[in-house]
VOGUVEX-79970 format. One record per residue: residue number from 1; residue in three letters; x, y, z of N, C-alpha, C in turn. Coordinates in pm, whole numbers, plus 50000, padded with zeros to 5 digits. Each point is the difference from the previous one (the first is absolute). Layout:
@resi:NUM; resn:ALA; nx:X; ny:Y; nz:Z; cax:X; cay:Y; caz:Z; cx:X; cy:Y; cz:Z;
...
This chain:
@resi:1; resn:UNK; nx:88920; ny:70597; nz:44347; cax:50066; cay:49903; caz:49915; cx:50071; cy:49898; cz:50089;
@resi:2; resn:UNK; nx:49967; ny:49873; nz:49982; cax:50065; cay:49894; caz:50075; cx:50139; cy:49975; cz:49942;
@resi:3; resn:UNK; nx:50099; ny:49992; nz:50086; cax:50137; cay:49978; caz:49958; cx:50062; cy:49893; cz:50088;
@resi:4; resn:UNK; nx:50057; ny:49897; nz:49937; cax:50064; cay:49890; caz:50072; cx:50144; cy:49988; cz:49954;
@resi:5; resn:UNK; nx:50092; ny:49990; nz:50094; cax:50142; cay:49989; caz:49967; cx:50058; cy:49879; cz:50073;
@resi:6; resn:UNK; nx:50048; ny:49905; nz:49922; cax:50063; cay:49880; caz:50055; cx:50151; cy:50018; cz:50005;
@resi:7; resn:UNK; nx:50060; ny:49953; nz:50108; cax:50145; cay:50001; caz:50015; cx:50044; cy:49872; cz:50069;
@resi:8; resn:UNK; nx:50130; ny:49972; nz:49994; cax:50055; cay:49890; caz:50075; cx:50042; cy:49879; cz:49919;
@resi:9; resn:UNK; nx:49975; ny:50002; nz:49871; cax:50042; cay:49887; caz:49918; cx:50150; cy:49995; cz:49982;
@resi:10; resn:UNK; nx:50046; ny:49892; nz:49937; cax:50143; cay:49987; caz:49976; cx:50036; cy:49859; cz:49961;
@resi:11; resn:UNK; nx:50131; ny:49975; nz:49998; cax:50054; cay:49868; caz:49968; cx:50037; cy:49930; cz:50131;
@resi:12; resn:UNK; nx:49952; ny:49878; nz:50016; cax:50028; cay:49925; caz:50122; cx:50025; cy:49854; cz:49964;
@resi:13; resn:UNK; nx:50081; ny:49933; nz:50078; cax:50027; cay:49859; caz:49976; cx:49886; cy:49914; cz:50051;
@resi:14; resn:UNK; nx:49983; ny:49881; nz:49944; cax:49898; cay:49908; caz:50053; cx:50018; cy:49980; cz:50150;
@resi:15; resn:UNK; nx:49886; ny:50000; nz:50071; cax:50003; cay:49990; caz:50145; cx:50009; cy:50133; cz:50070;
@resi:16; resn:UNK; nx:50022; ny:50107; nz:49925; cax:50013; cay:50132; caz:50058; cx:49866; cy:50066; cz:50028;
@resi:17; resn:UNK; nx:50007; ny:50124; nz:50046; cax:49880; cay:50074; caz:50039; cx:50001; cy:50141; cz:49942;
@resi:18; resn:UNK; nx:49881; ny:50051; nz:49979; cax:49982; cay:50139; caz:49960; cx:49873; cy:50052; cz:50066;
@resi:19; resn:UNK; nx:49996; ny:50131; nz:50019; cax:49879; cay:50064; caz:50053; cx:49958; cy:50109; cz:49903;
@resi:20; resn:UNK; nx:49882; ny:49983; nz:49942; cax:49944; cay:50099; caz:49909; cx:49910; cy:50095; cz:50077;
@resi:21; resn:UNK; nx:49996; ny:50125; nz:49953; cax:49912; cay:50101; caz:50058; cx:49915; cy:50062; cz:49891;
@resi:22; resn:UNK; nx:49878; ny:50037; nz:50036; cax:49909; cay:50069; caz:49910; cx:49948; cy:50122; cz:50073;
@resi:23; resn:UNK; nx:50042; ny:50116; nz:49954; cax:49956; cay:50126; caz:50062; cx:49884; cy:50056; cz:49919;
@resi:24; resn:UNK; nx:49888; ny:50026; nz:50068; cax:49879; cay:50047; caz:49932; cx:49973; cy:50146; cz:50034;
@resi:25; resn:UNK; nx:49940; ny:50070; nz:49905; cax:49952; cay:50136; caz:50022; cx:49873; cy:50020; cz:49919;
@resi:26; resn:UNK; nx:49920; ny:50098; nz:50039; cax:49877; cay:50029; caz:49926; cx:49886; cy:49905; cz:50029;
@resi:27; resn:UNK; nx:50009; ny:49927; nz:50110; cax:49898; cay:49901; caz:50033; cx:49990; cy:49988; cz:50151;
@resi:28; resn:UNK; nx:49877; ny:49974; nz:50049; cax:49982; cay:49975; caz:50143; cx:50043; cy:49857; cz:50026;
@resi:29; resn:UNK; nx:50129; ny:49984; nz:50021; cax:50069; cay:49870; caz:49997; cx:49935; cy:49897; cz:50090;
@resi:30; resn:UNK; nx:49963; ny:50040; nz:50121; cax:49953; cay:49904; caz:50099; cx:49868; cy:49936; cz:49960;
@resi:31; resn:UNK; nx:49928; ny:50060; nz:49906; cax:49869; cay:49949; caz:49961; cx:50006; cy:49901; cz:49884;
@resi:32; resn:UNK; nx:50120; ny:49973; nz:49949; cax:50011; cay:49919; caz:49878; cx:50090; cy:49879; cz:50020;
@resi:33; resn:UNK; nx:49960; ny:49891; nz:49933; cax:50090; cay:49886; caz:49989; cx:50119; cy:50039; cz:49914;
@resi:34; resn:UNK; nx:50116; ny:49946; nz:50031; cax:50120; cay:50024; caz:49921; cx:50056; cy:49865; cz:49957;
@resi:35; resn:UNK; nx:50033; ny:49991; nz:49873; cax:50045; cay:49873; caz:49943; cx:50139; cy:50013; cz:49941;
@resi:36; resn:UNK; nx:50074; ny:49891; nz:50009; cax:50125; cay:49986; caz:49925; cx:49979; cy:49897; cz:49890;
@resi:37; resn:UNK; nx:50034; ny:50038; nz:49879; cax:49999; cay:49912; caz:49885; cx:50144; cy:49986; cz:49949;
@resi:38; resn:UNK; nx:50021; ny:49900; nz:49915; cax:50128; cay:49987; caz:49932; cx:49978; cy:49950; cz:49858;
@resi:39; resn:UNK; nx:50094; ny:50036; nz:49915; cax:49994; cay:49955; caz:49862; cx:50139; cy:49960; cz:49955;
@resi:40; resn:UNK; nx:50013; ny:49873; nz:49967; cax:50126; cay:49948; caz:49949; cx:50000; cy:50010; cz:49847;
@resi:41; resn:UNK; nx:50117; ny:50002; nz:49938; cax:50006; cay:50010; caz:49853; cx:49919; cy:49890; cz:49933;
@resi:42; resn:UNK; nx:49914; ny:50039; nz:49907; cax:49921; cay:49905; caz:49925; cx:49883; cy:49940; cz:50074;
@resi:43; resn:UNK; nx:49975; ny:50051; nz:50121; cax:49889; cay:49945; caz:50080; cx:49901; cy:50111; cz:50034;
@resi:44; resn:UNK; nx:49880; ny:49958; nz:50039; cax:49898; cay:50096; caz:50040; cx:50029; cy:50053; cz:50141;
@resi:45; resn:UNK; nx:49949; ny:50118; nz:50025; cax:50013; cay:50057; caz:50134; cx:49917; cy:49917; cz:50097;
@resi:46; resn:UNK; nx:50059; ny:49969; nz:50116; cax:49931; cay:49917; caz:50097; cx:49998; cy:50066; cz:50137;
@resi:47; resn:UNK; nx:49892; ny:49974; nz:50073; cax:49987; cay:50052; caz:50136; cx:50089; cy:49920; cz:50094;
@resi:48; resn:UNK; nx:50078; ny:50072; nz:50079; cax:50093; cay:49936; caz:50093; cx:49945; cy:50004; cz:50142;
@resi:49; resn:UNK; nx:49956; ny:50118; nz:50044; cax:49955; cay:50015; caz:50138; cx:49910; cy:50122; cz:50011;
@resi:50; resn:UNK; nx:49911; ny:49996; nz:50100; cax:49908; cay:50111; caz:50024; cx:49995; cy:50030; cz:50149;
@resi:51; resn:UNK; nx:49990; ny:50127; nz:50032; cax:49972; cay:50043; caz:50136; cx:49869; cy:50077; cz:49998;
@resi:52; resn:UNK; nx:49906; ny:49951; nz:50080; cax:49865; cay:50055; caz:49998; cx:49988; cy:50122; cz:50090;
@resi:53; resn:UNK; nx:49907; ny:50087; nz:49965; cax:49978; cay:50118; caz:50082; cx:49958; cy:49962; cz:50142;
@resi:54; resn:UNK; nx:49933; ny:49885; nz:50012; cax:49957; cay:49955; caz:50131; cx:50106; cy:49927; cz:50079;
@resi:55; resn:UNK; nx:50116; ny:49974; nz:49937; cax:50111; cay:49942; caz:50073; cx:50041; cy:49860; cz:49959;
@resi:56; resn:UNK; nx:49921; ny:49931; nz:49918; cax:50039; cay:49867; caz:49958; cx:50100; cy:50002; cz:49887;
@resi:57; resn:UNK; nx:50057; ny:49881; nz:49973; cax:50096; cay:49986; caz:49891; cx:49970; cy:49873; cz:49921;
@resi:58; resn:UNK; nx:50039; ny:50000; nz:49873; cax:49989; cay:49882; caz:49915; cx:50130; cy:49985; cz:49923;
@resi:59; resn:UNK; nx:50033; ny:49875; nz:49968; cax:50122; cay:49971; caz:49926; cx:49972; cy:49898; cz:49891;
@resi:60; resn:UNK; nx:50072; ny:50016; nz:49890; cax:49998; cay:49897; caz:49897; cx:50076; cy:49878; cz:50051;
@resi:61; resn:UNK; nx:49959; ny:49883; nz:49957; cax:50061; cay:49877; caz:50049; cx:50152; cy:49996; cz:49983;
@resi:62; resn:UNK; nx:50055; ny:50046; nz:49886; cax:50146; cay:49989; caz:49983; cx:50083; cy:50079; cz:50100;
@resi:63; resn:UNK; nx:49938; ny:50097; nz:50068; cax:50079; cay:50085; caz:50091; cx:49962; cy:49981; cz:50146;
@resi:64; resn:UNK; nx:49901; ny:49917; nz:50028; cax:49958; cay:49978; caz:50138; cx:50115; cy:49945; cz:50083;
@resi:65; resn:UNK; nx:50018; ny:50060; nz:50117; cax:50107; cay:49957; caz:50089; cx:50133; cy:50066; cz:49972;
@resi:66; resn:UNK; nx:50011; ny:50071; nz:49887; cax:50126; cay:50068; caz:49965; cx:49985; cy:50152; cz:49995;
@resi:67; resn:UNK; nx:49882; ny:50047; nz:49956; cax:49975; cay:50144; caz:49987; cx:49905; cy:50045; cz:50111;
@resi:68; resn:UNK; nx:50019; ny:50124; nz:50044; cax:49912; cay:50061; caz:50099; cx:49963; cy:50140; cz:49954;
@resi:69; resn:UNK; nx:49870; ny:50027; nz:49991; cax:49952; cay:50132; caz:49963; cx:49956; cy:50074; cz:50126;
@resi:70; resn:UNK; nx:50028; ny:50128; nz:50004; cax:49958; cay:50081; caz:50115; cx:49973; cy:50142; cz:49951;
@resi:71; resn:UNK; nx:49946; ny:50082; nz:50089; cax:49967; cay:50137; caz:49961; cx:50017; cy:50094; cz:50118;
@resi:72; resn:UNK; nx:50030; ny:50125; nz:49969; cax:50007; cay:50108; caz:50098; cx:49903; cy:50107; cz:49954;
@resi:73; resn:UNK; nx:49885; ny:50006; nz:50064; cax:49896; cay:50092; caz:49954; cx:50033; cy:50145; cz:50032;
@resi:74; resn:UNK; nx:50089; ny:50023; nz:50096; cax:50038; cay:50137; caz:50034; cx:50085; cy:50060; cz:49887;
@resi:75; resn:UNK; nx:50099; ny:49923; nz:49958; cax:50090; cay:50048; caz:49895; cx:49957; cy:49957; cz:49860;
@resi:76; resn:UNK; nx:49889; ny:49925; nz:49992; cax:49944; cay:49958; caz:49871; cx:50101; cy:49919; cz:49919;
@resi:77; resn:UNK; nx:50056; ny:49900; nz:50064; cax:50097; cay:49913; caz:49935; cx:49957; cy:49855; cz:50019;
@resi:78; resn:UNK; nx:50010; ny:49923; nz:49894; cax:49982; cay:49855; caz:50007; cx:50135; cy:49935; cz:49975;
@resi:79; resn:UNK; nx:50025; ny:49892; nz:50072; cax:50129; cay:49930; caz:49990; cx:49978; cy:49857; cz:49953;
@resi:80; resn:UNK; nx:50101; ny:49947; nz:49933; cax:50002; cay:49859; caz:49967; cx:50137; cy:49947; cz:50038;
@resi:81; resn:UNK; nx:50004; ny:49925; nz:50111; cax:50122; cay:49937; caz:50045; cx:50012; cy:49866; cz:49931;
@resi:82; resn:UNK; nx:50110; ny:49978; nz:49929; cax:50017; cay:49878; caz:49921; cx:50123; cy:49927; cz:50050;
@resi:83; resn:UNK; nx:49979; ny:49879; nz:50047; cax:50109; cay:49918; caz:50053; cx:50013; cy:49871; cz:49919;
@resi:84; resn:UNK; nx:50115; ny:49936; nz:50013; cax:50026; cay:49875; caz:49930; cx:49965; cy:50013; cz:49851;
@resi:85; resn:UNK; nx:50048; ny:50104; nz:49939; cax:49966; cay:50028; caz:49860; cx:50053; cy:49892; cz:49908;
@resi:86; resn:UNK; nx:49923; ny:49975; nz:49895; cax:50033; cay:49897; caz:49901; cx:50013; cy:50066; cz:49862;
@resi:87; resn:UNK; nx:50070; ny:49937; nz:49910; cax:50011; cay:50058; caz:49865; cx:49863; cy:50026; cz:49935;
@resi:88; resn:UNK; nx:49902; ny:49917; nz:50032; cax:49867; cay:50020; caz:49941; cx:49926; cy:50119; cz:50058;
@resi:89; resn:UNK; nx:50056; ny:50065; nz:50101; cax:49943; cay:50124; caz:50051; cx:50044; cy:50121; cz:49918;
@resi:90; resn:UNK; nx:50091; ny:49979; nz:49907; cax:50048; cay:50109; caz:49916; cx:49884; cy:50058; cz:49919;
@resi:91; resn:UNK; nx:49980; ny:50131; nz:50015; cax:49888; cay:50068; caz:49934; cx:50006; cy:50149; cz:50031;
@resi:92; resn:UNK; nx:49917; ny:50076; nz:49932; cax:49974; cay:50137; caz:50041; cx:49882; cy:49995; cz:50096;
@resi:93; resn:UNK; nx:50017; ny:50063; nz:50116; cax:49897; cay:49999; caz:50103; cx:49929; cy:50135; cz:50001;
@resi:94; resn:UNK; nx:49867; ny:49992; nz:49999; cax:49916; cay:50119; caz:49992; cx:49908; cy:50012; cz:50121;
@resi:95; resn:UNK; nx:49979; ny:50121; nz:50042; cax:49903; cay:50031; caz:50104; cx:49870; cy:50042; cz:49933;
@resi:96; resn:UNK; nx:49889; ny:49964; nz:50061; cax:49869; cay:50028; caz:49941; cx:49897; cy:50034; cz:50107;
@resi:97; resn:UNK; nx:49918; ny:50100; nz:49970; cax:49883; cay:50029; caz:50082; cx:49884; cy:50026; cz:49905;
@resi:98; resn:UNK; nx:49878; ny:49989; nz:50053; cax:49882; cay:50036; caz:49924; cx:49926; cy:50110; cz:50075;
@resi:99; resn:UNK; nx:49956; ny:50100; nz:49927; cax:49918; cay:50105; caz:50058; cx:49875; cy:50014; cz:49916;
@resi:100; resn:UNK; nx:49888; ny:49978; nz:50062; cax:49871; cay:50004; caz:49929; cx:50004; cy:49908; cz:49878;
@resi:101; resn:UNK; nx:50062; ny:49885; nz:50017; cax:50004; cay:49900; caz:49895; cx:50107; cy:50022; cz:49895;
@resi:102; resn:UNK; nx:50070; ny:50110; nz:50007; cax:50103; cay:50030; caz:49900; cx:50136; cy:49956; cz:50055;
@resi:103; resn:UNK; nx:50074; ny:49914; nz:49928; cax:50130; cay:49956; caz:50048; cx:50109; cy:50103; cz:49972;
@resi:104; resn:UNK; nx:50091; ny:50014; nz:50095; cax:50117; cay:50085; caz:49984; cx:50125; cy:49916; cz:50023;
@resi:105; resn:UNK; nx:50103; ny:50028; nz:49921; cax:50124; cay:49922; caz:50005; cx:50120; cy:50092; cz:50014;
@resi:106; resn:UNK; nx:50102; ny:49949; nz:50068; cax:50129; cay:50065; caz:49996; cx:50076; cy:49956; cz:49876;
@resi:107; resn:UNK; nx:50123; ny:50049; nz:49986; cax:50082; cay:49965; caz:49883; cx:50073; cy:49869; cz:50020;
@resi:108; resn:UNK; nx:50003; ny:49951; nz:50122; cax:50063; cay:49871; caz:50027; cx:50145; cy:50011; cz:50043;
@resi:109; resn:UNK; nx:50047; ny:49892; nz:50061; cax:50140; cay:49989; caz:50039; cx:50049; cy:49861; cz:49964;
@resi:110; resn:UNK; nx:50117; ny:49992; nz:49938; cax:50052; cay:49873; caz:49949; cx:50064; cy:49920; cz:50113;
@resi:111; resn:UNK; nx:49962; ny:49874; nz:50009; cax:50064; cay:49906; caz:50092; cx:50061; cy:49889; cz:49916;
@resi:112; resn:UNK; nx:50129; ny:49979; nz:50016; cax:50071; cay:49895; caz:49928; cx:50068; cy:49909; cz:50100;
@resi:113; resn:UNK; nx:49968; ny:49871; nz:49991; cax:50058; cay:49901; caz:50090; cx:50089; cy:49910; cz:49916;
@resi:114; resn:UNK; nx:50129; ny:50012; nz:50022; cax:50095; cay:49927; caz:49917; cx:50132; cy:49987; cz:50073;
@resi:115; resn:UNK; nx:50068; ny:49888; nz:49974; cax:50133; cay:49981; caz:50057; cx:50107; cy:50046; cz:49902;
């Protein structure tokens, strides 16, 4: 059973930073792409960043230059370092992997950017 647990969310002022973590179990982590999504109230879930099994990364345009995704294949953790946070980054952030085409999600962690 694939299990993903996100941690690290919280309340931060505009311009601040947070580091999210996604701890995975039940999956051969190093063989899979890991994605961070977010969903703001009243909006659809959107892809924020991806770390590929082969080592590459992708970012959505709104977060390029501010967010950094990374992974530790030994401890099976994916990270999302978020800097220069803006109020529009407020959302629930979810970790996602696919195994044999089936998507798995964590429960999410709330990020609120407000003064």
